[in-house]
N, CA, C and O atoms as a MOPAC input file, in Angstrom:
PM7 MOZYME 1SCF
protein

 N     -9.24400 1    26.03400 1    28.11200 1
 C     -8.90300 1    27.20700 1    29.71900 1
 C     -7.23400 1    27.53400 1    29.64100 1
 O     -6.23900 1    26.82000 1    29.50800 1
 N     -7.37700 1    28.45400 1    29.73900 1
 C     -5.42100 1    28.63600 1    28.96900 1
 C     -5.11900 1    29.21900 1    30.98100 1
 O     -5.71900 1    29.69000 1    31.94700 1
 N     -3.92600 1    28.78400 1    30.59000 1
 C     -3.12700 1    28.81500 1    31.97500 1
 C     -2.23300 1    30.38200 1    31.80900 1
 O     -1.89600 1    31.12600 1    30.88800 1
 N     -2.10900 1    30.33400 1    33.27600 1
 C     -1.38900 1    31.51400 1    32.86000 1
 C      0.40700 1    30.88900 1    33.47600 1
 O      1.33100 1    31.49800 1    32.93600 1
 N      0.77200 1    29.92400 1    34.37400 1
 C      2.03500 1    29.23200 1    34.51900 1
 C      2.02000 1    27.82000 1    34.05700 1
 O      1.57700 1    27.26400 1    35.06200 1
 N      2.16600 1    27.14500 1    33.42300 1
 C      1.94700 1    25.59100 1    33.22000 1
 C      2.50500 1    24.91900 1    34.84500 1
 O      3.07000 1    25.37700 1    35.83800 1
 N      1.99000 1    23.65200 1    34.42600 1
 C      1.93100 1    23.24100 1    35.90100 1
 C      3.10900 1    22.37800 1    36.48500 1
 O      2.81100 1    21.63300 1    37.41900 1
 N      4.78600 1    22.39300 1    35.92000 1
 C      5.58900 1    22.34500 1    36.25600 1
 C      6.57400 1    23.90000 1    36.81800 1
 O      7.18400 1    23.82300 1    37.88500 1
 N      6.60600 1    24.71200 1    36.30900 1
 C      6.61500 1    26.05800 1    37.31100 1
 C      5.69900 1    26.37000 1    38.51800 1
 O      6.32800 1    26.63800 1    39.54100 1
 N      4.22600 1    26.39600 1    38.63500 1
 C      3.85500 1    26.44100 1    40.12200 1
 C      4.19600 1    25.76600 1    41.39600 1
 O      4.40200 1    26.18200 1    42.53600 1
 N      4.18900 1    24.28500 1    40.69900 1
 C      4.58500 1    22.89400 1    40.96800 1
 C      6.48200 1    23.12600 1    42.13600 1
 O      6.80000 1    22.53100 1    43.16600 1
 N      7.26600 1    24.18400 1    41.35100 1
 C      8.66300 1    23.35800 1    41.35100 1
 C      9.00900 1    24.03900 1    42.32400 1
 O      8.68600 1    25.22600 1    42.33700 1
 N      9.83600 1    23.42200 1    43.51800 1
 C      9.77100 1    23.39500 1    44.66900 1
 C      8.93200 1    22.37500 1    45.38300 1
 O      9.75100 1    21.61000 1    45.89200 1
 N      8.18500 1    22.12400 1    45.56800 1
 C      7.34000 1    21.44400 1    46.24500 1
 C      7.38400 1    19.77400 1    47.25400 1
 O      6.75000 1    19.27000 1    48.18100 1
 N      8.89200 1    19.30800 1    46.10000 1
 C      8.94300 1    18.26100 1    46.03500 1
 C      8.62000 1    16.76200 1    45.51800 1
 O      9.45400 1    15.87900 1    45.32100 1
 N      7.11000 1    16.67000 1    45.33000 1
 C      6.58100 1    15.45400 1    44.86800 1
 C      6.12800 1    16.60700 1    43.63600 1
 O      6.14700 1    15.81800 1    42.69100 1
 N      5.73800 1    17.92700 1    43.01700 1
 C      5.29000 1    18.05200 1    41.44000 1
 C      3.88900 1    17.85800 1    41.95200 1
 O      3.46900 1    18.98700 1    41.69800 1
 N      3.09600 1    17.37400 1    42.37100 1
 C      1.68600 1    16.57200 1    42.18800 1
 C      1.89200 1    15.32400 1    41.32700 1
 O      1.61900 1    15.29100 1    40.12700 1
 N      2.37700 1    14.33000 1    42.00200 1
 C      2.49000 1    13.03300 1    41.75100 1
 C      1.99500 1    12.42700 1    43.29900 1
 O      1.75300 1    11.22000 1    43.30100 1
 N      1.86800 1    12.97200 1    44.28400 1
 C      1.44900 1    12.50500 1    45.98000 1
 C      2.66100 1    12.27400 1    45.58600 1
 O      3.39200 1    12.71600 1    44.70000 1
 N      2.78700 1    11.02100 1    46.91700 1
 C      3.82200 1    10.41600 1    47.93500 1
 C      5.07000 1    10.16400 1    46.49600 1
 O      4.85700 1     9.79800 1    45.34000 1
 N      6.29100 1    10.51900 1    47.15600 1
 C      7.50300 1    10.79000 1    46.15100 1
 C      7.50700 1     9.19500 1    45.33900 1
 O      7.84800 1     8.96100 1    44.17900 1
 N      6.87700 1     7.97800 1    46.66000 1
 C      7.69000 1     7.02500 1    45.50600 1
 C      6.54200 1     6.46800 1    45.03000 1
 O      6.44300 1     5.24100 1    45.01800 1
 N      5.58100 1     7.22100 1    44.60300 1
 C      4.87100 1     6.75100 1    43.43900 1
 C      6.06300 1     6.67100 1    41.73600 1
 O      6.39900 1     5.88000 1    40.85500 1
 N      6.30200 1     8.27100 1    42.23800 1
 C      7.22800 1     8.26500 1    40.67200 1
 C      8.40700 1     8.77500 1    40.84300 1
 O      8.90800 1     9.88200 1    40.64500 1
 N      8.94000 1     7.28100 1    41.44100 1
 C     10.75700 1     7.80300 1    41.41600 1
 C     11.38300 1     6.94500 1    41.14800 1
 O     12.53600 1     7.06800 1    41.56300 1
 N     11.04600 1     5.39600 1    40.22100 1
 C     11.95000 1     5.09500 1    39.28100 1
 C     11.97600 1     4.54400 1    37.89100 1
 O     10.78700 1     4.23800 1    37.98600 1
 N     12.23100 1     4.21300 1    36.88400 1
 C     12.39900 1     3.35000 1    35.82600 1
 C     10.69700 1     2.96700 1    35.71100 1
 O      9.89300 1     3.37600 1    34.87400 1
 N     10.49100 1     2.09300 1    36.79200 1
 C      9.25800 1     0.85200 1    37.39500 1
 C      8.07200 1     2.52300 1    36.82500 1
 O      6.90400 1     2.58600 1    36.44200 1
 N      8.66600 1     3.11600 1    36.95000 1
 C      7.23800 1     3.91400 1    36.79100 1
 C      6.61900 1     3.95900 1    35.14100 1
 O      5.49900 1     4.06700 1    34.64300 1
 N      7.37900 1     3.87900 1    34.85800 1
 C      7.33000 1     4.35700 1    32.53400 1
 C      7.53900 1     2.35700 1    32.38600 1
 O      8.19200 1     1.78300 1    31.51400 1
 N      6.99000 1     1.89600 1    33.18600 1
 C      7.20900 1     0.40400 1    32.88200 1
 C      8.81800 1     0.13000 1    32.55000 1
 O      8.94900 1    -0.13200 1    31.35400 1
 N      9.72300 1     0.12200 1    33.07400 1
 C     11.18300 1    -0.06700 1    31.94300 1
 C     11.55200 1     1.24200 1    31.75000 1
 O     11.00000 1     2.34200 1    31.72000 1
 N     12.96100 1     0.65700 1    31.59500 1
 C     14.04700 1     1.98100 1    30.90100 1
 C     14.23000 1     1.33500 1    28.95700 1
 O     14.25400 1     0.33100 1    28.24500 1
 N     14.33600 1     3.29800 1    28.96300 1
 C     13.96400 1     2.91200 1    26.86800 1
 C     13.03500 1     1.97500 1    26.34600 1
 O     11.84900 1     2.10700 1    26.65000 1
 N     13.39700 1     1.04800 1    25.60400 1
 C     12.61200 1     0.25800 1    24.54900 1
 C     12.18200 1    -1.28900 1    25.36400 1
 O     11.68300 1    -2.27600 1    24.82300 1
 N     12.52200 1    -1.13400 1    26.68200 1
 C     12.04400 1    -2.62200 1    27.56700 1
 C     10.41100 1    -2.49300 1    27.97700 1
 O      9.91700 1    -1.61000 1    28.67700 1
 N      9.92000 1    -3.29500 1    27.52700 1
 C      8.93100 1    -3.89400 1    27.13000 1
 C      8.08500 1    -3.37700 1    25.88100 1
 O      6.85700 1    -3.32300 1    25.82600 1
 N      8.95200 1    -3.02500 1    24.93500 1
 C      7.96900 1    -2.72300 1    23.70100 1
 C      7.15900 1    -4.12500 1    23.00100 1
 O      6.07500 1    -4.06200 1    22.42100 1
 N      7.86500 1    -5.21900 1    23.18400 1
 C      7.63600 1    -6.62400 1    22.77700 1
 C      6.62700 1    -7.42000 1    23.35800 1
 O      6.06400 1    -8.37000 1    22.81400 1
 N      6.34900 1    -6.80700 1    24.94500 1
 C      5.65600 1    -6.95500 1    26.00100 1
 C      4.28100 1    -6.61800 1    26.57600 1
 O      3.19300 1    -7.18600 1    26.47700 1
 N      4.67800 1    -5.51700 1    27.20600 1
 C      3.30300 1    -4.79800 1    28.46700 1
 C      3.20500 1    -3.32700 1    27.54800 1
 O      2.23500 1    -2.59700 1    27.75200 1
 N      4.27200 1    -2.92000 1    26.51000 1
 C      4.09400 1    -1.88700 1    26.03800 1
 C      3.73300 1    -2.22800 1    24.31500 1
 O      4.29500 1    -1.52600 1    23.47600 1
 N      2.91300 1    -3.17400 1    23.92800 1
 C      3.15500 1    -3.41600 1    22.57600 1
 C      2.04300 1    -3.04700 1    21.57000 1
 O      2.05400 1    -3.06400 1    20.33900 1
 N      0.99400 1    -2.67900 1    22.53200 1
 C     -0.06400 1    -2.48700 1    22.23500 1
 C      0.06800 1    -0.80400 1    21.79800 1
 O     -0.69500 1    -0.46500 1    20.89400 1
 N      1.11700 1     0.44300 1    22.46000 1
 C      1.34200 1     1.39800 1    22.53600 1
 C      2.26100 1     1.58400 1    20.68200 1
 O      2.27200 1     2.40900 1    19.76900 1
 N      3.13700 1    -0.26900 1    21.11200 1
 C      3.99600 1     0.02700 1    19.40500 1
 C      3.14000 1     0.10700 1    18.44100 1
 O      3.21800 1     0.88000 1    17.48700 1
 N      1.89800 1    -1.05100 1    18.74400 1
 C      1.24600 1    -0.44300 1    17.25800 1
 C      0.22800 1     0.68400 1    17.56700 1
 O     -0.74800 1     0.82700 1    16.83100 1
 N      0.34700 1     1.14700 1    18.18500 1
 C     -0.36700 1     2.81900 1    17.49700 1
 C     -0.15400 1     3.81200 1    17.81100 1
 O     -0.99700 1     4.52200 1    18.35800 1
 N      1.10900 1     4.19500 1    17.55000 1
 C      1.55100 1     4.85100 1    17.90900 1
 C      3.44800 1     4.58900 1    16.65100 1
 O      4.21600 1     5.52600 1    16.43200 1
 N      3.57700 1     3.71900 1    16.32800 1
 C      4.80000 1     3.64700 1    15.84900 1
 C      4.95500 1     2.04300 1    14.78800 1
 O      5.91300 1     1.29800 1    14.99600 1
 N      3.93100 1     1.70800 1    13.73100 1
 C      3.91600 1     0.24500 1    13.58400 1
 C      5.33300 1    -0.08300 1    13.01400 1
 O      5.58400 1    -1.28700 1    13.06900 1
 N      6.06600 1     0.49400 1    12.61800 1
 C      6.66100 1     0.01800 1    11.36400 1
 C      8.48600 1    -0.10500 1    13.24900 1
 O      9.67200 1    -0.20900 1    12.93700 1
 N      8.06900 1    -0.04800 1    14.60500 1
 C      9.22400 1    -0.49500 1    14.81200 1
 C      9.30100 1    -2.09200 1    14.91600 1
 O      8.39200 1    -2.89600 1    15.12300 1
 N     10.27600 1    -2.24000 1    14.76800 1
 C     11.18700 1    -3.93300 1    14.50700 1
 C     11.10600 1    -4.07600 1    13.42000 1
 O     11.07400 1    -5.25200 1    13.05600 1
 N     11.03100 1    -2.99700 1    12.34100 1
 C     10.08900 1    -3.86200 1    11.00000 1
 C      9.18200 1    -4.90700 1    10.62400 1
 O      9.07000 1    -5.69800 1     9.68800 1
 N      8.39300 1    -4.54500 1    12.00300 1
 C      6.76600 1    -5.22300 1    11.20400 1
 C      5.93500 1    -4.57200 1    10.48400 1
 O      5.80500 1    -3.36200 1    10.66700 1
 N      5.46600 1    -5.00100 1     9.86700 1
 C      4.47500 1    -4.30900 1     8.49700 1
 C      3.80400 1    -5.46000 1     7.53700 1
 O      4.13200 1    -6.47200 1     6.91700 1
 N      2.92100 1    -4.84000 1     7.75100 1
 C      2.27600 1    -6.03500 1     6.17900 1
 C      2.25300 1    -7.40100 1     6.06100 1
 O      2.87200 1    -7.96300 1     6.96400 1
 N      1.74700 1    -8.12300 1     5.25100 1
 C      1.63200 1   -10.27200 1     5.55400 1
 C      3.57200 1   -10.64500 1     4.08100 1
 O      4.11500 1   -10.17900 1     3.07900 1
 N      3.66900 1   -11.46400 1     4.83700 1
 C      4.86500 1   -12.43300 1     4.27200 1
 C      3.99900 1   -13.45300 1     2.78300 1
 O      3.01100 1   -14.14600 1     2.54200 1
 N      5.12600 1   -12.93700 1     2.20700 1
 C      4.07100 1   -13.51700 1     1.14000 1
 C      4.38200 1   -15.04500 1     0.57800 1
 O      5.59600 1   -15.24900 1     0.55800 1
 N      3.77400 1   -15.91100 1     0.22300 1
 C      4.38000 1   -17.52700 1     0.60800 1
 C      5.53400 1   -17.70600 1    -0.22900 1
 O      5.44200 1   -17.55300 1    -1.44700 1
 N      6.54400 1   -17.99900 1     0.29400 1
 C      7.91100 1   -18.74800 1     0.22200 1
 C      7.98600 1   -19.41400 1    -1.61800 1
 O      8.88700 1   -19.44100 1    -2.45600 1
 N      6.37500 1   -19.92500 1    -1.60600 1
 C      6.15100 1   -20.69100 1    -3.07300 1
 C      6.54000 1   -20.26000 1    -4.46800 1
 O      7.09500 1   -20.74700 1    -5.45300 1
 N      5.62600 1   -18.36000 1    -3.84400 1
 C      5.31700 1   -17.50300 1    -5.12300 1
 C      6.09200 1   -16.89900 1    -5.42300 1
 O      5.92700 1   -16.17700 1    -6.40600 1
 N      7.30900 1   -16.90200 1    -4.72100 1
 C      8.54800 1   -15.79500 1    -5.24800 1
 C      9.64900 1   -16.46200 1    -6.22600 1
 O     10.77300 1   -16.79500 1    -5.85100 1
 N      9.45200 1   -16.51700 1    -6.74000 1
 C     10.41200 1   -16.87900 1    -7.92800 1
 C     12.44100 1   -15.83900 1    -7.99000 1
 O     12.94900 1   -14.73200 1    -8.16800 1
 N     12.80900 1   -17.38800 1    -7.67000 1
 C     14.28300 1   -16.84300 1    -7.06400 1
 C     15.19100 1   -17.25700 1    -8.45100 1
 O     15.92900 1   -18.23900 1    -8.52500 1
 N     14.88600 1   -16.00600 1    -9.80000 1
 C     16.18200 1   -17.20600 1   -10.04900 1
 C     17.21800 1   -16.51800 1   -10.89600 1
 O     16.72200 1   -16.31700 1   -12.00500 1
 N     18.16600 1   -16.17900 1   -10.84400 1
 C     18.85300 1   -16.64900 1   -11.33900 1
 C     19.60300 1   -15.61700 1   -12.77200 1
 O     19.85000 1   -16.09700 1   -13.87900 1
 N     19.82000 1   -14.34000 1   -12.42500 1
 C     19.86000 1   -13.21500 1   -13.75600 1
 C     21.36800 1   -12.93700 1   -14.07500 1
 O     22.48600 1   -13.17700 1   -13.61900 1
 N     20.71700 1   -12.25000 1   -15.18900 1
 C     22.71700 1   -11.64000 1   -16.19200 1
 C     21.84700 1   -10.51600 1   -17.11200 1
 O     20.64100 1   -10.53100 1   -17.35700 1
 N     22.54400 1    -9.85000 1   -17.40200 1
 C     22.04100 1    -8.80000 1   -18.22600 1
 C     22.75300 1    -8.78400 1   -19.71800 1
 O     23.94300 1    -8.76700 1   -20.03200 1
 N     22.08800 1    -8.79100 1   -20.15400 1
 C     22.84100 1    -9.02000 1   -21.82700 1
 C     23.98100 1    -8.13300 1   -21.91500 1
 O     25.07800 1    -8.54400 1   -22.29400 1
 N     23.77300 1    -6.96800 1   -21.59100 1
 C     25.38000 1    -6.44200 1   -21.76900 1
 C     26.80200 1    -7.60000 1   -21.29400 1
 O     27.71600 1    -7.83900 1   -22.08400 1
 N     26.73400 1    -8.16900 1   -19.96500 1
 C     26.97400 1    -9.26500 1   -19.44900 1
 C     27.41900 1   -10.22700 1   -19.87700 1
 O     28.56500 1   -10.67700 1   -19.87700 1
 N     25.85100 1   -10.82000 1   -20.53300 1
 C     26.17000 1   -11.92700 1   -21.88200 1
 C     26.96700 1   -12.03200 1   -23.21500 1
 O     27.53000 1   -13.05700 1   -23.59800 1
 N     26.93800 1   -10.57200 1   -24.02000 1
 C     27.96800 1    -9.97100 1   -24.83300 1
 C     29.24200 1   -10.49700 1   -24.17200 1
 O     29.88200 1   -11.32700 1   -24.81700 1
 N     29.66100 1   -10.15400 1   -23.06200 1
 C     30.68900 1    -9.62000 1   -22.92000 1
 C     31.87400 1   -11.30400 1   -22.35000 1
 O     33.07800 1   -11.36200 1   -22.59800 1
 N     31.18800 1   -12.27300 1   -21.70700 1
 C     31.24800 1   -12.92500 1   -21.72600 1
 C     31.57700 1   -14.07400 1   -22.44800 1
 O     32.51200 1   -14.86800 1   -22.35000 1
 N     30.10200 1   -13.95500 1   -23.58800 1
 C     30.79600 1   -14.47000 1   -25.19600 1
 C     32.15000 1   -14.31300 1   -26.08100 1
 O     32.69200 1   -14.97100 1   -26.96900 1
 N     32.40800 1   -13.15100 1   -25.41100 1
 C     33.78400 1   -12.55200 1   -26.85400 1
 C     34.90400 1   -12.95100 1   -25.58400 1
 O     36.05200 1   -12.53800 1   -25.74600 1
 N     34.62400 1   -13.68000 1   -24.42500 1
 C     35.46200 1   -13.96700 1   -23.75900 1
 C     35.68300 1   -15.30300 1   -23.81500 1
 O     36.72300 1   -15.69400 1   -23.28600 1
 N     34.96200 1   -16.11100 1   -24.32700 1
 C     35.59100 1   -17.49900 1   -24.31600 1
 C     34.38400 1   -18.03300 1   -25.97800 1
 O     33.41000 1   -18.77800 1   -26.08300 1
 N     35.23800 1   -17.07800 1   -27.07200 1
 C     34.52800 1   -17.46600 1   -28.34600 1
 C     34.34200 1   -19.09900 1   -28.34900 1
 O     33.20000 1   -19.50000 1   -28.12700 1
 N     35.01900 1   -19.74000 1   -28.50200 1
 C     35.39900 1   -21.49000 1   -28.56500 1
 C     34.69100 1   -22.11300 1   -27.77200 1
 O     34.82200 1   -23.33600 1   -27.81800 1
 N     33.66900 1   -21.53100 1   -26.73900 1
 C     32.80900 1   -22.43900 1   -25.77500 1
 C     31.75800 1   -21.76400 1   -26.89900 1
 O     31.56600 1   -22.95600 1   -27.13800 1
 N     30.90600 1   -21.04000 1   -27.80600 1
 C     29.77900 1   -21.86300 1   -28.09300 1
 C     29.39500 1   -22.07000 1   -29.49000 1
 O     29.91900 1   -23.04200 1   -30.03500 1
 N     28.71600 1   -21.47000 1   -30.07400 1
 C     28.34900 1   -22.76600 1   -31.41100 1
 C     27.70100 1   -21.37500 1   -32.95000 1
 O     27.07900 1   -20.31300 1   -32.90900 1
 N     28.15600 1   -22.00400 1   -33.79600 1
 C     27.94800 1   -20.80700 1   -34.46700 1
 C     26.89700 1   -21.52300 1   -35.20100 1
 O     26.98900 1   -22.68100 1   -35.60900 1
 N     25.61500 1   -20.52300 1   -35.36900 1
 C     24.54800 1   -21.05200 1   -36.70200 1
 C     24.03200 1   -19.82000 1   -37.82100 1
 O     23.56100 1   -18.69700 1   -37.63900 1
 N     24.31700 1   -20.49900 1   -38.88400 1
 C     24.08900 1   -18.91500 1   -39.90700 1
 C     23.96200 1   -18.16300 1   -39.68900 1
 O     22.90800 1   -17.53500 1   -39.77900 1
 N     25.74600 1   -17.54800 1   -38.96600 1
 C     26.08500 1   -16.23900 1   -38.38500 1
 C     25.93800 1   -16.03800 1   -37.36200 1
 O     26.82700 1   -15.40400 1   -36.79400 1
 N     24.76000 1   -16.46400 1   -36.59400 1
 C     24.74600 1   -16.10800 1   -34.61100 1
 C     25.13700 1   -17.15200 1   -33.75000 1
 O     24.61900 1   -18.22300 1   -34.06400 1
 N     25.96900 1   -17.20300 1   -32.64800 1
 C     26.48400 1   -17.35700 1   -31.63300 1
 C     25.38900 1   -18.12300 1   -31.35200 1
 O     24.37600 1   -17.48000 1   -31.62700 1
 N     25.09900 1   -19.38900 1   -30.85700 1
 C     23.73200 1   -19.74700 1   -29.82600 1
 C     24.31500 1   -20.25200 1   -28.58200 1
 O     25.05200 1   -21.23500 1   -28.49500 1
 N     23.91300 1   -19.47800 1   -27.59900 1
 C     24.49800 1   -19.19700 1   -26.07200 1
 C     22.69900 1   -19.89100 1   -25.23500 1
 O     21.58900 1   -19.45800 1   -25.54500 1
 N     22.87300 1   -20.57800 1   -24.59100 1
 C     22.12900 1   -21.25300 1   -23.48100 1
 C     22.34300 1   -21.09700 1   -22.14100 1
 O     23.12900 1   -21.83400 1   -21.54500 1
 N     21.84200 1   -20.37700 1   -21.69100 1
 C     22.49900 1   -19.80000 1   -20.52700 1
 C     22.03100 1   -20.40100 1   -19.23400 1
 O     22.61100 1   -20.18900 1   -18.16900 1
 N     21.08900 1   -21.06900 1   -19.34100 1
 C     21.22400 1   -22.61700 1   -18.06900 1
 C     22.36200 1   -23.22600 1   -18.62700 1
 O     22.58100 1   -24.42700 1   -18.78500 1
 N     22.63400 1   -22.84800 1   -18.73500 1
 C     23.86500 1   -24.88400 1   -19.23300 1
 C     25.04200 1   -23.14100 1   -18.36300 1
 O     25.58500 1   -23.59300 1   -17.35500 1
 N     25.38700 1   -21.77500 1   -18.52000 1
 C     26.06000 1   -21.74100 1   -18.35800 1
 C     25.62700 1   -21.45500 1   -16.56900 1
 O     26.60000 1   -21.22500 1   -15.85000 1
 N     24.36000 1   -21.46800 1   -15.94700 1
 C     24.09400 1   -21.16100 1   -14.70500 1
 C     22.78700 1   -20.17100 1   -13.97300 1
 O     22.16400 1   -20.20200 1   -12.91200 1
 N     22.79800 1   -18.82800 1   -15.89800 1
 C     21.75900 1   -18.08500 1   -15.30700 1
 C     20.19100 1   -18.92400 1   -15.86700 1
 O     20.08400 1   -20.11300 1   -16.16700 1
 N     19.36100 1   -18.12000 1   -15.87600 1
 C     18.00800 1   -18.76200 1   -15.56200 1
 C     16.85400 1   -18.00500 1   -16.64500 1
 O     16.03000 1   -18.35300 1   -17.49100 1
 N     17.67300 1   -16.04200 1   -15.67400 1
 C     16.86200 1   -15.07600 1   -16.67100 1
 C     17.34500 1   -13.89000 1   -17.39200 1
 O     17.42100 1   -12.84900 1   -16.73900 1
 N     17.66400 1   -13.87600 1   -18.55500 1
 C     18.50400 1   -12.53100 1   -19.02500 1
 C     17.62600 1   -11.12200 1   -18.96600 1
 O     16.60400 1   -10.96000 1   -19.63300 1
 N     18.07800 1   -10.31300 1   -18.23500 1
 C     18.11900 1    -9.01400 1   -18.34400 1
 C     18.63000 1    -7.84400 1   -19.22500 1
 O     19.76400 1    -8.04100 1   -19.66300 1
 N     18.11700 1    -6.80000 1   -19.54600 1
 C     17.72500 1    -5.97700 1   -20.74300 1
 C     19.40000 1    -5.03800 1   -20.34100 1
 O     20.08900 1    -4.45200 1   -21.17600 1
 N     19.58000 1    -5.11400 1   -19.41100 1
 C     21.56000 1    -3.55100 1   -18.99900 1
 C     22.28500 1    -4.00600 1   -20.48000 1
 O     22.48500 1    -4.98000 1   -21.20600 1
 N     22.56400 1    -2.25500 1   -20.33300 1
 C     24.25600 1    -3.40100 1   -21.12500 1
 C     23.69600 1    -2.71700 1   -22.82500 1
 O     22.62600 1    -2.17900 1   -23.11100 1
 N     24.87500 1    -3.00500 1   -23.68200 1
 C     24.57200 1    -3.08900 1   -24.63600 1
 C     25.76200 1    -4.26000 1   -25.56000 1
 O     26.93000 1    -4.62100 1   -25.41700 1
 N     24.22900 1    -4.62700 1   -26.86300 1
 C     25.20400 1    -5.80300 1   -27.83300 1
 C     25.12100 1    -5.39600 1   -28.60200 1
 O     24.25800 1    -4.58200 1   -28.92900 1
 N     26.43700 1    -6.01000 1   -29.51500 1
 C     26.53200 1    -5.77900 1   -31.30300 1
 C     26.61300 1    -7.38600 1   -31.99200 1
 O     26.55100 1    -7.68900 1   -33.18300 1
 N     26.72000 1    -7.98900 1   -31.18500 1
 C     26.88500 1    -9.42300 1   -31.46100 1
 C     25.68900 1   -10.41400 1   -32.09900 1
 O     25.41000 1   -11.13300 1   -31.13900 1
 N     24.71200 1   -10.88500 1   -33.38700 1
 C     24.17200 1   -11.03100 1   -33.31400 1
 C     23.71800 1   -12.06800 1   -33.06400 1
 O     23.81700 1   -12.71100 1   -34.11000 1
 N     22.91400 1   -13.13800 1   -31.75300 1
 C     22.40500 1   -14.24200 1   -30.98500 1
 C     21.69100 1   -15.04600 1   -30.70800 1
 O     20.61700 1   -14.46000 1   -30.84400 1
 N     21.38500 1   -16.37000 1   -30.28800 1
 C     20.49100 1   -16.93400 1   -30.61200 1
 C     20.44500 1   -17.32400 1   -29.37700 1
 O     20.86400 1   -18.46600 1   -29.18600 1
 N     19.93600 1   -16.53700 1   -28.15000 1
 C     19.98000 1   -16.80500 1   -26.68900 1
 C     18.99500 1   -17.63900 1   -26.06800 1
 O     17.88500 1   -17.10800 1   -26.11400 1
 N     19.00600 1   -18.65500 1   -25.55500 1
 C     17.96900 1   -19.62900 1   -24.67600 1
 C     17.82400 1   -19.19000 1   -23.45800 1
 O     18.79200 1   -18.80300 1   -22.80400 1
 N     16.94700 1   -19.19200 1   -23.12700 1
 C     16.69300 1   -18.71100 1   -21.27100 1
 C     14.88200 1   -19.30800 1   -20.76000 1
 O     13.93100 1   -19.38300 1   -21.53800 1
 N     14.86800 1   -19.57500 1   -19.60900 1
 C     14.12800 1   -19.79000 1   -19.09700 1
 C     12.60700 1   -18.56400 1   -19.01500 1
 O     11.41500 1   -18.85800 1   -19.10700 1
 N     13.31500 1   -17.02600 1   -18.79000 1
 C     12.74500 1   -15.81700 1   -19.17900 1
 C     13.64000 1   -14.71300 1   -19.60300 1
 O     14.85700 1   -14.53600 1   -19.64600 1
 N     12.26700 1   -13.84300 1   -19.98800 1
 C     13.82100 1   -13.04000 1   -20.73300 1
 C     12.50400 1   -11.60700 1   -20.18800 1
 O     11.27800 1   -11.50500 1   -20.16200 1
 N     14.07700 1   -10.45700 1   -19.72000 1
 C     12.61800 1    -9.13000 1   -19.46300 1
 C     12.82100 1    -8.21000 1   -20.95800 1
 O     13.74900 1    -8.27600 1   -21.76500 1
 N     11.21600 1    -7.08700 1   -20.98900 1
 C     11.21100 1    -6.67400 1   -21.91700 1
 C     12.37400 1    -6.20500 1   -22.88000 1
 O     12.49200 1    -6.67400 1   -24.01200 1
 N     13.20600 1    -5.27100 1   -22.37300 1
 C     14.56400 1    -4.61000 1   -22.57300 1
 C     15.28400 1    -5.31400 1   -24.02400 1
 O     15.49400 1    -4.95200 1   -25.18200 1
 N     15.62600 1    -7.15300 1   -22.76200 1
 C     16.55600 1    -8.35600 1   -23.37700 1
 C     15.73400 1    -8.43300 1   -24.48600 1
 O     16.33400 1    -7.98700 1   -25.46400 1
 N     14.54000 1    -8.83500 1   -24.76900 1
 C     14.23700 1    -9.26000 1   -26.06200 1
 C     14.10900 1    -8.00800 1   -27.19700 1
 O     13.73400 1    -8.26700 1   -28.34100 1
 N     14.48200 1    -6.52000 1   -26.74900 1
 C     14.48600 1    -5.49200 1   -27.46200 1
 C     16.09800 1    -5.35300 1   -28.35900 1
 O     16.46800 1    -5.14200 1   -29.51400 1
 N     16.66600 1    -5.59800 1   -27.12400 1
 C     18.10600 1    -5.41800 1   -27.85600 1
 C     18.87600 1    -6.29400 1   -28.05200 1
 O     20.09100 1    -6.15300 1   -28.18400 1
 N     17.97300 1    -7.78800 1   -28.11700 1
 C     18.22100 1    -9.49600 1   -28.81400 1
 C     18.12100 1    -9.00600 1   -30.07500 1
 O     19.13100 1    -8.80400 1   -30.75000 1
 N     16.42100 1    -8.67400 1   -30.69600 1
 C     16.34100 1    -8.51900 1   -32.24600 1
 C     16.94900 1    -7.39400 1   -32.70700 1
 O     17.44200 1    -7.33500 1   -33.83300 1
 N     16.95300 1    -6.44100 1   -31.87700 1
 C     17.43100 1    -4.69200 1   -32.64700 1
 C     18.99300 1    -5.35500 1   -33.38300 1
 O     19.39700 1    -5.18800 1   -34.53400 1
 N     19.68300 1    -6.18600 1   -32.17600 1
 C     21.05600 1    -6.59000 1   -32.66600 1
 C     21.35400 1    -8.10400 1   -34.36200 1
 O     22.34400 1    -8.79400 1   -34.60900 1
 N     20.20000 1    -8.02800 1   -34.97800 1
 C     19.81500 1    -9.11300 1   -35.55700 1
 C     19.88100 1   -10.66200 1   -34.98400 1
 O     20.42500 1   -11.57300 1   -35.60800 1
 N     19.24200 1   -10.81500 1   -33.69900 1
 C     19.57600 1   -11.94900 1   -32.72900 1
 C     18.14800 1   -12.64700 1   -32.97300 1
 O     17.45300 1   -12.29300 1   -33.92600 1
 N     17.69800 1   -13.73800 1   -32.00500 1
 C     16.98700 1   -14.06900 1   -31.32200 1
 C     16.26100 1   -14.84500 1   -30.22400 1
 O     15.11500 1   -14.42300 1   -30.38500 1
 N     16.21400 1   -15.52200 1   -29.43100 1
 C     15.44600 1   -15.34300 1   -28.09900 1
 C     14.43200 1   -17.17700 1   -28.41200 1
 O     13.79000 1   -17.67100 1   -29.33900 1
 N     14.87200 1   -17.62100 1   -26.92200 1
 C     14.21900 1   -19.40500 1   -27.15700 1
 C     13.99800 1   -18.69900 1   -25.94900 1
 O     14.79200 1   -18.01300 1   -25.30500 1
 N     12.47200 1   -19.03600 1   -25.67200 1
 C     12.63700 1   -19.21900 1   -23.84300 1
 C     12.09000 1   -20.73700 1   -23.92600 1
 O     11.51000 1   -21.23600 1   -24.89000 1
 N     12.50600 1   -21.55700 1   -22.30200 1
 C     12.01000 1   -23.22200 1   -22.44000 1
 C     11.64100 1   -23.29500 1   -21.84500 1
 O     11.11200 1   -24.37300 1   -21.57500 1

């Protein structure tokens, strides 16, 4: 049904605006508290229904035992480290031998450029790191 005027316009000046007795529509108790009050208690269903991203609740948490927290280093940073501390590394067949685990890193990532031929030992390598190490004339060893 199409209305000629809104309810609030019709009720303007009637003291209660259609809510019955004045005390029924008085304060914040009528809306269940002020602001976000009650969103984790009596208003929780409305949060689930209308705003599922409220308080960052989303999906399920993965088992922490399945998540790998590896210390990573980029291949470009690794070369800078080698050039800075040349005396700390051995050279075999013209290639610098680097054990990333001794420096405190477990995974080698592929960001950066390298020109030094090196034998890199680490727990894991990204695909980009493998390609760049081989392109520079080096090799990688997974521990």
